[in-house]
ZAFI-841296 format. One line per 4 residues: number of its first residue (from 1); their letters; for each residue y, x, z of C-alpha. Coordinates in pm, whole numbers. Example, Ala and Ser with C-alpha at 12.3 -4.5 7.8 and 13.67 -1.06 7.14 Angstrom:
! ZAFI-841296
1) AS) -450/1230/780 ~ -106/1367/714
This chain:
! ZAFI-841296
1) MFKK) 5/7/10 ~ 258/269/100 ~ 276/632/-34 ~ 449/947/65
5) CDTI) 824/969/-30 ~ 864/589/-36 ~ 1160/421/127 ~ 1069/125/327
9) IVEV) 1238/-92/594 ~ 1081/-94/945 ~ 1130/-272/1275 ~ 1201/-69/1600
13) TALT) 932/-129/1872 ~ 1004/128/2123 ~ 1240/410/2222 ~ 1112/739/2401
17) SYGV) 1284/1057/2458 ~ 1121/1214/2165 ~ 1163/959/1906 ~ 1160/582/1799
21) FVKV) 822/382/1721 ~ 841/140/1459 ~ 599/-100/1275 ~ 597/-262/938
25) DDYT) 309/-490/794 ~ 4/-361/995 ~ 133/-11/1030 ~ 275/163/1301
29) GLIH) 511/478/1273 ~ 698/737/1447 ~ 1058/868/1351 ~ 1046/1193/1562
33) ISEI) 1395/1280/1731 ~ 1401/1563/1478 ~ 1402/1342/1197 ~ 1686/1114/1281
37) SDKY) 1972/1364/1240 ~ 2057/1707/1123 ~ 2289/1703/1408 ~ 2185/1715/1781
41) VKDI) 2073/1374/1915 ~ 2189/1343/2284 ~ 2088/1008/2351 ~ 1809/839/2146
45) NSFA) 1930/495/2249 ~ 2258/559/2050 ~ 2041/533/1743 ~ 1888/204/1740
49) LVGD) 1767/-71/1975 ~ 1424/-245/1992 ~ 1412/-508/1723 ~ 1663/-328/1484
53) KVKV) 1561/-298/1094 ~ 1589/57/977 ~ 1561/208/627 ~ 1327/532/645
57) YILD) 1138/756/441 ~ 771/838/447 ~ 692/1178/531 ~ 296/1131/574
61) INEE) 47/864/609 ~ -285/836/793 ~ -475/553/633 ~ -772/555/877
65) EKQL) -519/493/1178 ~ -255/293/994 ~ 6/534/1104 ~ 322/651/944
69) KLSY) 520/963/995 ~ 886/884/901 ~ 1234/1023/853 ~ 1566/858/899
73) KRCK) 1776/1150/796 ~ 1595/1214/458 ~ 1690/852/367 ~ 2064/891/403
77) ESKK) 2253/1002/92 ~ 2364/1328/69 ~ 2721/1379/147 ~ 2914/1585/-99
81) IIIP) 3163/1834/18 ~ 3494/1824/-142 ~ 3658/2154/-169 ~ 4017/2151/-251
85) DLEI) 4182/2397/-490 ~ 4294/2689/-295 ~ 4560/2940/-395 ~ 4416/3292/-359
89) GFKT) 4666/3538/-187 ~ 4951/3492/39 ~ 5299/3360/-38 ~ 5629/3388/155
93) LEEK) 5790/3083/314 ~ 6064/3092/81 ~ 5808/3079/-242 ~ 5622/2784/-54
97) LPTW) 5916/2588/54 ~ 6008/2416/-279 ~ 5635/2298/-307 ~ 5626/2164/48
101) VENA) 5948/1973/-13 ~ 5823/1820/-324 ~ 5482/1713/-156 ~ 5659/1560/137
105) SKNK) 5873/1358/-100 ~ 5603/1236/-302 ~ 5413/1109/13 ~ 5724/881/128
């Protein structure tokens, strides 16, 4: 029914210090705390509540036990980092002042 790399919606059934247990159809699954975010997760309760529906990515399936290993962070769209055009080198205040004044007048 499910296969690796699928994205599915699951229901949260329990929260523990190490992850979130979920269910979907006759499968149970775990979203380990390391698969919730790339950043430090201080409190698992800030992620979800029992009964919440969550979109997750299937990392692995144990068909015999009907268990899923899941990831929340891999389901999120990657964030593009926008790097502004930067001027290389240093300019004096006298050289930069006209540009600052022009930009400030545009933003009014």
